[in-house]
A tleap script that builds the chain and sets N, CA, C and O, in Angstrom:
source leaprc.protein.ff14SB
mol = sequence {
  NGLY GLU ILE GLU TYR GLN ASN LEU GLY PRO
  SER LEU LYS LYS VAL HIE ARG ASP HIE HIE
  THR PRO GLY TYR LEU GLU GLY ILE THR LYS
  SER LYS ALA GLU MET LEU GLN PRO GLY PHE
  ASN THR GLY TYR PRO ILE GLY GLY GLN ILE
  GLY LYS GLN VAL GLY TYR ILE ILE GLY VAL
  LEU GLN GLY LEU GLY LEU THR GLU GLU GLU
  GLU LEU ALA ARG ALA GLU PHE SER VAL GLU
  ASN LEU LEU LYS ARG VAL ASP ASP SER ASN
  THR GLY PHE TRP ASP GLU ASN ALA ASP PRO
  ILE TRP GLU GLY ILE HIE PRO VAL ILE ALA
  LYS TRP ILE ASP ARG VAL GLU ALA CLEU
}
set mol.1.N position { 0.934 2.117 -33.419 }
set mol.1.CA position { 0.970 3.619 -32.368 }
set mol.1.C position { 1.265 4.560 -33.445 }
set mol.1.O position { 1.395 4.329 -34.647 }
set mol.2.N position { 1.374 6.001 -32.608 }
set mol.2.CA position { 1.262 7.045 -33.442 }
set mol.2.C position { 2.283 7.416 -34.489 }
set mol.2.O position { 2.243 8.466 -35.130 }
set mol.3.N position { 3.211 6.465 -34.618 }
set mol.3.CA position { 4.208 6.540 -35.894 }
set mol.3.C position { 3.823 5.693 -37.000 }
set mol.3.O position { 4.020 5.928 -38.192 }
set mol.4.N position { 3.124 4.453 -36.371 }
set mol.4.CA position { 2.229 3.527 -37.559 }
set mol.4.C position { 1.301 4.471 -38.511 }
set mol.4.O position { 1.276 4.455 -39.741 }
set mol.5.N position { 0.409 5.449 -37.470 }
set mol.5.CA position { -0.589 6.372 -37.786 }
set mol.5.C position { -0.168 7.533 -38.928 }
set mol.5.O position { -0.849 7.953 -39.863 }
set mol.6.N position { 1.119 7.883 -38.543 }
set mol.6.CA position { 1.445 8.731 -39.575 }
set mol.6.C position { 1.821 8.079 -40.980 }
set mol.6.O position { 1.521 8.723 -41.986 }
set mol.7.N position { 2.553 6.654 -41.145 }
set mol.7.CA position { 2.802 6.443 -42.277 }
set mol.7.C position { 1.872 6.227 -43.299 }
set mol.7.O position { 2.143 6.197 -44.499 }
set mol.8.N position { 0.436 6.032 -42.641 }
set mol.8.CA position { -0.551 5.650 -43.555 }
set mol.8.C position { -0.650 6.596 -44.653 }
set mol.8.O position { -0.184 7.728 -44.529 }
set mol.9.N position { -1.251 6.197 -45.770 }
set mol.9.CA position { -1.701 7.301 -46.704 }
set mol.9.C position { -3.203 7.701 -46.108 }
set mol.9.O position { -3.944 7.229 -45.246 }
set mol.10.N position { -3.267 9.078 -47.237 }
set mol.10.CA position { -4.637 9.767 -46.803 }
set mol.10.C position { -6.063 8.923 -46.553 }
set mol.10.O position { -6.866 9.236 -45.674 }
set mol.11.N position { -6.217 7.948 -47.355 }
set mol.11.CA position { -7.361 7.167 -47.390 }
set mol.11.C position { -7.397 6.056 -46.406 }
set mol.11.O position { -8.475 5.677 -45.947 }
set mol.12.N position { -6.179 5.473 -46.033 }
set mol.12.CA position { -6.067 4.648 -44.968 }
set mol.12.C position { -6.015 5.208 -43.732 }
set mol.12.O position { -6.281 4.526 -42.742 }
set mol.13.N position { -5.690 6.428 -43.640 }
set mol.13.CA position { -6.128 7.451 -42.348 }
set mol.13.C position { -7.368 7.549 -41.861 }
set mol.13.O position { -7.817 7.344 -40.733 }
set mol.14.N position { -8.035 8.010 -43.215 }
set mol.14.CA position { -9.624 7.681 -42.830 }
set mol.14.C position { -10.205 6.365 -42.163 }
set mol.14.O position { -10.759 6.255 -41.069 }
set mol.15.N position { -10.012 5.688 -42.828 }
set mol.15.CA position { -10.348 4.471 -42.405 }
set mol.15.C position { -10.007 4.116 -40.934 }
set mol.15.O position { -10.824 3.579 -40.186 }
set mol.16.N position { -8.577 4.496 -40.522 }
set mol.16.CA position { -8.332 3.992 -39.009 }
set mol.16.C position { -9.228 4.763 -38.706 }
set mol.16.O position { -10.239 4.070 -38.593 }
set mol.17.N position { -9.557 6.233 -38.419 }
set mol.17.CA position { -10.291 7.198 -38.008 }
set mol.17.C position { -11.821 6.563 -37.563 }
set mol.17.O position { -12.335 6.365 -36.462 }
set mol.18.N position { -12.277 6.350 -38.928 }
set mol.18.CA position { -13.781 5.973 -38.811 }
set mol.18.C position { -13.779 4.469 -38.220 }
set mol.18.O position { -14.791 4.130 -37.605 }
set mol.19.N position { -12.893 3.690 -38.334 }
set mol.19.CA position { -12.899 2.429 -37.303 }
set mol.19.C position { -12.601 2.678 -35.830 }
set mol.19.O position { -13.481 2.725 -34.970 }
set mol.20.N position { -11.428 2.819 -35.622 }
set mol.20.CA position { -11.049 2.917 -34.611 }
set mol.20.C position { -11.510 3.478 -33.652 }
set mol.20.O position { -11.726 2.753 -32.681 }
set mol.21.N position { -11.866 5.049 -33.515 }
set mol.21.CA position { -12.688 5.685 -32.597 }
set mol.21.C position { -13.953 4.878 -32.262 }
set mol.21.O position { -14.064 4.494 -31.098 }
set mol.22.N position { -14.750 4.629 -32.988 }
set mol.22.CA position { -15.932 3.809 -32.730 }
set mol.22.C position { -15.890 2.664 -32.097 }
set mol.22.O position { -16.787 2.306 -31.333 }
set mol.23.N position { -14.616 1.828 -32.407 }
set mol.23.CA position { -14.351 0.652 -31.930 }
set mol.23.C position { -13.890 0.979 -30.249 }
set mol.23.O position { -14.395 0.444 -29.263 }
set mol.24.N position { -12.950 1.859 -30.256 }
set mol.24.CA position { -12.519 1.975 -28.867 }
set mol.24.C position { -13.926 2.561 -28.020 }
set mol.24.O position { -13.895 2.247 -26.830 }
set mol.25.N position { -15.145 3.354 -28.433 }
set mol.25.CA position { -15.652 3.742 -27.495 }
set mol.25.C position { -16.805 2.613 -27.447 }
set mol.25.O position { -17.762 2.652 -26.674 }
set mol.26.N position { -16.579 1.682 -28.324 }
set mol.26.CA position { -17.732 0.562 -28.229 }
set mol.26.C position { -17.014 -0.420 -27.189 }
set mol.26.O position { -17.800 -1.135 -26.567 }
set mol.27.N position { -15.963 -0.542 -26.959 }
set mol.27.CA position { -15.033 -1.218 -26.144 }
set mol.27.C position { -15.582 -0.949 -24.414 }
set mol.27.O position { -16.362 -1.568 -23.690 }
set mol.28.N position { -14.639 0.432 -24.196 }
set mol.28.CA position { -15.243 1.588 -23.250 }
set mol.28.C position { -16.730 1.542 -22.888 }
set mol.28.O position { -16.924 1.494 -21.674 }
set mol.29.N position { -17.625 1.544 -23.516 }
set mol.29.CA position { -19.136 1.345 -23.103 }
set mol.29.C position { -19.517 -0.211 -22.241 }
set mol.29.O position { -20.018 -0.506 -21.156 }
set mol.30.N position { -18.918 -1.008 -23.507 }
set mol.30.CA position { -19.385 -2.528 -22.912 }
set mol.30.C position { -18.555 -2.568 -21.380 }
set mol.30.O position { -19.186 -2.773 -20.343 }
set mol.31.N position { -17.156 -2.360 -21.386 }
set mol.31.CA position { -16.609 -2.616 -19.940 }
set mol.31.C position { -17.241 -1.673 -18.906 }
set mol.31.O position { -17.288 -2.177 -17.784 }
set mol.32.N position { -17.623 -0.721 -18.979 }
set mol.32.CA position { -18.550 -0.036 -17.882 }
set mol.32.C position { -19.814 -0.595 -17.870 }
set mol.32.O position { -20.329 -0.392 -16.771 }
set mol.33.N position { -20.513 -1.190 -18.593 }
set mol.33.CA position { -21.994 -1.763 -18.405 }
set mol.33.C position { -21.366 -3.059 -17.486 }
set mol.33.O position { -21.794 -3.254 -16.348 }
set mol.34.N position { -20.752 -3.564 -17.836 }
set mol.34.CA position { -20.005 -5.198 -17.280 }
set mol.34.C position { -19.745 -4.640 -15.767 }
set mol.34.O position { -20.540 -4.969 -14.887 }
set mol.35.N position { -18.688 -3.839 -15.479 }
set mol.35.CA position { -18.096 -3.443 -14.586 }
set mol.35.C position { -19.031 -2.436 -13.459 }
set mol.35.O position { -18.878 -2.502 -12.240 }
set mol.36.N position { -19.721 -1.786 -13.946 }
set mol.36.CA position { -20.642 -0.875 -13.134 }
set mol.36.C position { -21.747 -1.245 -11.729 }
set mol.36.O position { -22.071 -0.675 -10.688 }
set mol.37.N position { -22.094 -2.651 -12.483 }
set mol.37.CA position { -23.499 -3.009 -11.496 }
set mol.37.C position { -22.617 -3.665 -10.427 }
set mol.37.O position { -22.803 -3.464 -9.227 }
set mol.38.N position { -21.381 -4.677 -11.041 }
set mol.38.CA position { -21.320 -5.556 -9.784 }
set mol.38.C position { -19.955 -4.528 -8.598 }
set mol.38.O position { -19.398 -4.889 -7.561 }
set mol.39.N position { -19.874 -3.446 -9.250 }
set mol.39.CA position { -19.190 -2.274 -8.429 }
set mol.39.C position { -20.008 -1.618 -7.431 }
set mol.39.O position { -19.748 -1.474 -6.236 }
set mol.40.N position { -21.109 -1.209 -8.122 }
set mol.40.CA position { -22.183 -0.576 -7.539 }
set mol.40.C position { -22.611 -1.965 -6.346 }
set mol.40.O position { -22.671 -1.644 -5.159 }
set mol.41.N position { -22.862 -3.315 -6.689 }
set mol.41.CA position { -23.253 -4.080 -5.630 }
set mol.41.C position { -22.601 -4.163 -4.752 }
set mol.41.O position { -23.160 -4.255 -3.659 }
set mol.42.N position { -21.308 -4.169 -4.804 }
set mol.42.CA position { -19.962 -4.369 -3.674 }
set mol.42.C position { -20.066 -3.230 -2.537 }
set mol.42.O position { -20.235 -3.331 -1.322 }
set mol.43.N position { -19.903 -2.095 -3.390 }
set mol.43.CA position { -19.618 -0.740 -2.314 }
set mol.43.C position { -20.907 -0.314 -1.781 }
set mol.43.O position { -20.810 -0.127 -0.568 }
set mol.44.N position { -22.442 -0.022 -2.374 }
set mol.44.CA position { -23.387 0.239 -1.855 }
set mol.44.C position { -23.455 -0.358 -0.181 }
set mol.44.O position { -23.586 0.514 0.678 }
set mol.45.N position { -23.396 -1.358 0.137 }
set mol.45.CA position { -23.660 -1.729 1.540 }
set mol.45.C position { -22.538 -1.182 2.007 }
set mol.45.O position { -22.833 -0.053 2.400 }
set mol.46.N position { -21.444 -1.389 2.162 }
set mol.46.CA position { -20.045 -0.739 2.788 }
set mol.46.C position { -20.340 1.189 3.035 }
set mol.46.O position { -20.086 1.781 4.085 }
set mol.47.N position { -20.865 1.779 1.878 }
set mol.47.CA position { -20.926 3.049 1.613 }
set mol.47.C position { -22.176 3.133 2.529 }
set mol.47.O position { -22.028 3.779 3.566 }
set mol.48.N position { -23.376 2.576 2.292 }
set mol.48.CA position { -24.409 2.860 3.394 }
set mol.48.C position { -24.168 2.568 4.914 }
set mol.48.O position { -24.834 3.157 5.765 }
set mol.49.N position { -23.192 1.637 5.250 }
set mol.49.CA position { -23.062 1.242 6.656 }
set mol.49.C position { -22.062 2.504 7.160 }
set mol.49.O position { -22.177 3.020 8.272 }
set mol.50.N position { -21.109 2.896 6.208 }
set mol.50.CA position { -20.261 4.129 6.891 }
set mol.50.C position { -21.215 5.450 6.846 }
set mol.50.O position { -20.955 6.307 7.691 }
set mol.51.N position { -22.080 5.653 6.126 }
set mol.51.CA position { -22.827 6.590 6.403 }
set mol.51.C position { -24.158 6.770 7.072 }
set mol.51.O position { -24.857 7.782 7.129 }
set mol.52.N position { -24.353 5.604 7.552 }
set mol.52.CA position { -25.214 5.528 8.730 }
set mol.52.C position { -24.639 5.418 10.094 }
set mol.52.O position { -25.347 5.395 11.100 }
set mol.53.N position { -22.807 5.322 10.119 }
set mol.53.CA position { -22.083 5.399 11.361 }
set mol.53.C position { -21.725 6.829 11.491 }
set mol.53.O position { -21.707 7.410 12.576 }
set mol.54.N position { -21.372 7.517 10.080 }
set mol.54.CA position { -21.113 9.105 10.721 }
set mol.54.C position { -22.149 10.121 11.025 }
set mol.54.O position { -22.087 11.239 11.535 }
set mol.55.N position { -23.646 9.007 10.308 }
set mol.55.CA position { -24.353 9.984 10.760 }
set mol.55.C position { -24.884 10.196 12.142 }
set mol.55.O position { -25.403 11.161 12.703 }
set mol.56.N position { -24.497 8.622 12.612 }
set mol.56.CA position { -24.814 8.319 14.119 }
set mol.56.C position { -23.874 9.632 14.876 }
set mol.56.O position { -24.401 10.342 15.733 }
set mol.57.N position { -22.702 9.798 14.517 }
set mol.57.CA position { -21.917 10.216 15.561 }
set mol.57.C position { -21.712 11.379 15.027 }
set mol.57.O position { -20.915 11.962 15.763 }
set mol.58.N position { -22.111 12.298 13.793 }
set mol.58.CA position { -22.418 13.842 14.093 }
set mol.58.C position { -23.480 13.945 14.812 }
set mol.58.O position { -23.468 14.925 15.556 }
set mol.59.N position { -24.604 13.142 14.875 }
set mol.59.CA position { -25.789 13.439 15.387 }
set mol.59.C position { -25.639 13.418 16.739 }
set mol.59.O position { -26.476 14.099 17.333 }
set mol.60.N position { -24.637 12.711 17.588 }
set mol.60.CA position { -24.354 12.765 18.835 }
set mol.60.C position { -23.555 13.430 19.307 }
set mol.60.O position { -23.500 13.506 20.535 }
set mol.61.N position { -22.571 14.210 18.416 }
set mol.61.CA position { -21.917 15.574 18.688 }
set mol.61.C position { -22.839 16.828 18.609 }
set mol.61.O position { -22.791 17.665 19.511 }
set mol.62.N position { -23.738 16.981 17.468 }
set mol.62.CA position { -24.581 17.944 17.451 }
set mol.62.C position { -25.758 17.961 18.547 }
set mol.62.O position { -26.231 19.072 18.787 }
set mol.63.N position { -26.149 17.142 19.059 }
set mol.63.CA position { -27.024 16.855 20.283 }
set mol.63.C position { -26.292 17.289 21.290 }
set mol.63.O position { -27.137 17.892 21.951 }
set mol.64.N position { -25.343 17.385 21.827 }
set mol.64.CA position { -24.399 17.830 22.610 }
set mol.64.C position { -24.044 19.053 22.963 }
set mol.64.O position { -23.802 19.623 24.027 }
set mol.65.N position { -24.067 19.354 21.763 }
set mol.65.CA position { -23.496 20.605 21.145 }
set mol.65.C position { -22.318 20.808 21.258 }
set mol.65.O position { -21.972 21.879 21.757 }
set mol.66.N position { -21.458 19.981 20.891 }
set mol.66.CA position { -19.623 19.680 20.559 }
set mol.66.C position { -19.416 20.665 19.145 }
set mol.66.O position { -18.886 20.154 18.157 }
set mol.67.N position { -19.662 21.448 19.129 }
set mol.67.CA position { -19.224 22.407 17.527 }
set mol.67.C position { -17.883 22.149 17.398 }
set mol.67.O position { -17.510 22.141 16.225 }
set mol.68.N position { -17.090 21.949 18.168 }
set mol.68.CA position { -15.538 22.061 17.651 }
set mol.68.C position { -15.540 20.447 17.583 }
set mol.68.O position { -15.154 20.054 16.482 }
set mol.69.N position { -15.821 19.593 18.328 }
set mol.69.CA position { -15.420 18.010 18.278 }
set mol.69.C position { -16.630 18.109 16.897 }
set mol.69.O position { -16.070 17.366 16.090 }
set mol.70.N position { -17.539 18.447 16.405 }
set mol.70.CA position { -18.070 18.122 15.052 }
set mol.70.C position { -17.203 18.612 13.835 }
set mol.70.O position { -17.122 18.025 12.755 }
set mol.71.N position { -16.628 19.669 14.147 }
set mol.71.CA position { -16.209 19.825 12.674 }
set mol.71.C position { -14.924 19.225 12.946 }
set mol.71.O position { -14.530 18.657 11.927 }
set mol.72.N position { -14.174 19.127 13.828 }
set mol.72.CA position { -13.217 17.990 13.453 }
set mol.72.C position { -13.801 16.541 12.880 }
set mol.72.O position { -13.388 16.155 11.787 }
set mol.73.N position { -14.395 16.048 13.337 }
set mol.73.CA position { -15.023 14.950 12.940 }
set mol.73.C position { -15.465 14.765 11.446 }
set mol.73.O position { -15.330 13.737 10.782 }
set mol.74.N position { -16.084 16.093 10.994 }
set mol.74.CA position { -16.562 16.228 9.489 }
set mol.74.C position { -15.397 16.190 8.828 }
set mol.74.O position { -15.299 15.388 7.900 }
set mol.75.N position { -14.291 17.036 9.163 }
set mol.75.CA position { -12.733 16.582 8.611 }
set mol.75.C position { -12.507 15.711 8.363 }
set mol.75.O position { -12.257 15.452 7.186 }
set mol.76.N position { -12.464 14.692 9.419 }
set mol.76.CA position { -11.859 13.314 9.520 }
set mol.76.C position { -13.029 12.589 8.144 }
set mol.76.O position { -12.730 12.032 7.088 }
set mol.77.N position { -14.118 12.843 8.627 }
set mol.77.CA position { -15.033 11.970 7.685 }
set mol.77.C position { -14.980 12.219 6.424 }
set mol.77.O position { -15.709 11.531 5.711 }
set mol.78.N position { -14.175 13.191 5.820 }
set mol.78.CA position { -14.249 13.506 4.334 }
set mol.78.C position { -14.246 12.371 3.237 }
set mol.78.O position { -13.478 11.413 3.334 }
set mol.79.N position { -14.900 12.474 2.465 }
set mol.79.CA position { -14.924 11.645 1.091 }
set mol.79.C position { -13.555 11.176 1.043 }
set mol.79.O position { -13.261 9.981 1.019 }
set mol.80.N position { -12.492 12.387 1.026 }
set mol.80.CA position { -11.334 11.921 0.164 }
set mol.80.C position { -10.256 10.970 1.160 }
set mol.80.O position { -9.329 10.288 0.723 }
set mol.81.N position { -10.747 11.163 2.979 }
set mol.81.CA position { -10.193 10.514 3.760 }
set mol.81.C position { -10.670 9.161 3.895 }
set mol.81.O position { -9.888 8.214 3.978 }
set mol.82.N position { -12.076 9.019 3.925 }
set mol.82.CA position { -12.533 7.770 4.158 }
set mol.82.C position { -11.988 6.663 3.066 }
set mol.82.O position { -11.640 5.498 3.261 }
set mol.83.N position { -12.045 7.575 1.622 }
set mol.83.CA position { -11.677 6.128 0.528 }
set mol.83.C position { -10.538 6.441 0.433 }
set mol.83.O position { -10.256 5.924 -0.648 }
set mol.84.N position { -9.570 6.964 0.810 }
set mol.84.CA position { -8.402 6.844 0.101 }
set mol.84.C position { -7.485 5.734 0.421 }
set mol.84.O position { -7.272 5.261 1.537 }
set mol.85.N position { -6.819 5.278 -1.040 }
set mol.85.CA position { -6.438 4.261 -1.347 }
set mol.85.C position { -5.100 4.257 -0.464 }
set mol.85.O position { -4.581 5.254 0.038 }
set mol.86.N position { -4.499 2.501 -0.349 }
set mol.86.CA position { -3.244 2.608 0.625 }
set mol.86.C position { -2.006 3.311 -0.704 }
set mol.86.O position { -2.051 3.145 -1.923 }
set mol.87.N position { -0.868 4.195 0.220 }
set mol.87.CA position { 0.022 4.506 -0.842 }
set mol.87.C position { 0.913 4.141 -0.539 }
set mol.87.O position { 1.060 3.243 0.290 }
set mol.88.N position { 2.162 4.991 -1.377 }
set mol.88.CA position { 3.710 4.354 -0.975 }
set mol.88.C position { 4.173 4.621 0.673 }
set mol.88.O position { 5.036 3.935 1.221 }
set mol.89.N position { 3.440 5.739 1.348 }
set mol.89.CA position { 3.685 5.625 2.759 }
set mol.89.C position { 2.989 4.611 3.666 }
set mol.89.O position { 3.116 4.480 4.884 }
set mol.90.N position { 2.202 3.898 2.788 }
set mol.90.CA position { 1.198 2.767 3.775 }
set mol.90.C position { 0.293 3.350 4.384 }
set mol.90.O position { 0.134 2.994 5.551 }
set mol.91.N position { -0.636 4.458 3.826 }
set mol.91.CA position { -1.832 5.220 4.594 }
set mol.91.C position { -3.052 4.686 3.772 }
set mol.91.O position { -2.774 4.144 2.702 }
set mol.92.N position { -4.017 4.748 4.040 }
set mol.92.CA position { -4.872 4.523 3.230 }
set mol.92.C position { -5.747 3.456 3.990 }
set mol.92.O position { -5.392 2.789 4.962 }
set mol.93.N position { -7.157 3.430 3.244 }
set mol.93.CA position { -7.883 2.300 3.845 }
set mol.93.C position { -8.307 1.446 2.778 }
set mol.93.O position { -8.952 0.460 3.136 }
set mol.94.N position { -8.106 1.583 1.592 }
set mol.94.CA position { -8.402 0.331 0.607 }
set mol.94.C position { -7.547 0.153 -0.599 }
set mol.94.O position { -7.185 1.101 -1.295 }
set mol.95.N position { -7.248 -1.037 -0.816 }
set mol.95.CA position { -6.257 -1.848 -1.806 }
set mol.95.C position { -6.550 -1.130 -2.887 }
set mol.95.O position { -7.536 -0.392 -2.894 }
set mol.96.N position { -5.605 -1.272 -4.105 }
set mol.96.CA position { -5.679 -1.134 -5.331 }
set mol.96.C position { -6.985 -1.767 -6.196 }
set mol.96.O position { -7.227 -1.406 -7.347 }
set mol.97.N position { -7.743 -2.710 -5.506 }
set mol.97.CA position { -8.970 -3.192 -5.971 }
set mol.97.C position { -10.499 -2.155 -5.652 }
set mol.97.O position { -11.646 -2.308 -6.073 }
set mol.98.N position { -9.973 -1.216 -4.843 }
set mol.98.CA position { -11.003 -0.845 -3.991 }
set mol.98.C position { -11.382 -1.404 -2.923 }
set mol.98.O position { -12.218 -0.763 -2.286 }
set mol.99.N position { -11.059 -2.378 -2.503 }
set mol.99.CA position { -11.279 -3.386 -1.547 }
set mol.99.C position { -10.894 -2.790 -0.114 }
set mol.99.O position { -9.868 -2.135 0.074 }
set mol.100.N position { -11.819 -3.088 0.858 }
set mol.100.CA position { -11.272 -1.893 2.358 }
set mol.100.C position { -10.127 -3.295 2.755 }
set mol.100.O position { -10.188 -4.509 2.558 }
set mol.101.N position { -9.159 -2.422 3.371 }
set mol.101.CA position { -8.313 -3.408 3.993 }
set mol.101.C position { -8.421 -3.538 5.649 }
set mol.101.O position { -7.525 -3.635 6.488 }
set mol.102.N position { -9.645 -3.507 5.769 }
set mol.102.CA position { -9.857 -3.210 7.374 }
set mol.102.C position { -11.287 -4.446 7.434 }
set mol.102.O position { -11.863 -5.029 6.515 }
set mol.103.N position { -11.438 -4.478 8.540 }
set mol.103.CA position { -12.651 -5.337 8.518 }
set mol.103.C position { -13.782 -5.089 9.885 }
set mol.103.O position { -13.199 -4.884 10.950 }
set mol.104.N position { -14.519 -5.089 9.917 }
set mol.104.CA position { -15.583 -4.949 10.966 }
set mol.104.C position { -16.140 -3.472 10.579 }
set mol.104.O position { -17.087 -3.401 9.796 }
set mol.105.N position { -15.523 -2.211 11.154 }
set mol.105.CA position { -15.688 -0.976 10.978 }
set mol.105.C position { -14.400 -0.033 10.643 }
set mol.105.O position { -13.317 0.110 11.211 }
set mol.106.N position { -14.963 0.532 9.515 }
set mol.106.CA position { -13.812 1.502 9.059 }
set mol.106.C position { -13.218 2.317 10.459 }
set mol.106.O position { -13.904 2.838 11.338 }
set mol.107.N position { -11.638 2.251 10.369 }
set mol.107.CA position { -10.798 2.477 11.706 }
set mol.107.C position { -10.955 4.266 12.004 }
set mol.107.O position { -10.905 4.735 13.140 }
set mol.108.N position { -11.139 5.063 10.812 }
set mol.108.CA position { -11.661 6.487 11.067 }
set mol.108.C position { -13.023 6.553 11.901 }
set mol.108.O position { -13.103 7.477 12.710 }
set mol.109.N position { -13.833 5.891 11.819 }
set mol.109.CA position { -15.313 5.236 12.360 }
set mol.109.C position { -15.217 5.271 13.872 }
set mol.109.O position { -15.522 6.009 14.810 }
set mol.110.N position { -14.493 3.807 13.577 }
set mol.110.CA position { -14.062 3.170 15.222 }
set mol.110.C position { -13.549 4.112 16.164 }
set mol.110.O position { -13.879 4.139 17.350 }
set mol.111.N position { -12.570 5.041 15.504 }
set mol.111.CA position { -12.005 6.118 16.724 }
set mol.111.C position { -13.160 6.927 17.348 }
set mol.111.O position { -13.291 7.209 18.539 }
set mol.112.N position { -13.995 7.258 16.295 }
set mol.112.CA position { -14.841 8.279 16.590 }
set mol.112.C position { -16.151 7.374 17.137 }
set mol.112.O position { -16.900 8.038 17.855 }
set mol.113.N position { -16.370 6.623 17.024 }
set mol.113.CA position { -17.441 5.826 18.015 }
set mol.113.C position { -16.884 5.506 19.511 }
set mol.113.O position { -17.559 5.408 20.535 }
set mol.114.N position { -15.519 5.374 19.371 }
set mol.114.CA position { -15.071 5.309 21.007 }
set mol.114.C position { -15.056 6.599 21.390 }
set mol.114.O position { -15.240 6.770 22.595 }
set mol.115.N position { -14.883 7.614 20.691 }
set mol.115.CA position { -14.414 8.659 21.487 }
set mol.115.C position { -16.258 9.320 21.873 }
set mol.115.O position { -16.498 9.927 22.917 }
set mol.116.N position { -17.122 9.087 21.019 }
set mol.116.CA position { -18.757 9.287 21.322 }
set mol.116.C position { -19.368 8.728 22.635 }
set mol.116.O position { -20.167 9.131 23.481 }
set mol.117.N position { -18.697 7.720 22.437 }
set mol.117.CA position { -19.219 6.514 23.530 }
set mol.117.C position { -18.528 7.154 25.196 }
set mol.117.O position { -19.010 7.368 26.308 }
set mol.118.N position { -17.454 7.251 24.694 }
set mol.118.CA position { -16.827 7.796 26.027 }
set mol.118.C position { -17.408 9.231 26.894 }
set mol.118.O position { -17.204 9.445 28.089 }
set mol.119.N position { -18.004 9.927 26.157 }
set mol.119.CA position { -18.900 11.094 26.397 }
set mol.119.C position { -19.878 11.029 27.331 }
set mol.119.O position { -20.614 11.996 27.524 }
savepdb mol mol.pdb
quit
């Protein structure tokens, strides 16, 4: 910890600095390399499906000239909203491991598909 580091003499502080930072960076780099691809492999299909569904909904609303509905849909389709993790108020769509807590179609998308198909 910080107290231990402060108690080291100047030469030991240099040894600590020389080895601690590179070790930390190596650990972070290795962890990213090991976790990045599996995370991408898991998230890409879900993100692609969400993007396709959002595009369909926005396209229908634009095609029908429903500007106000389109603006409302775009607000609800914000990245912050669609990717919101479940919080203390039990709102959100993803758990602490970034896994969806829903099955099938994202709840916000499902709501808008129902609205569009009712037009």
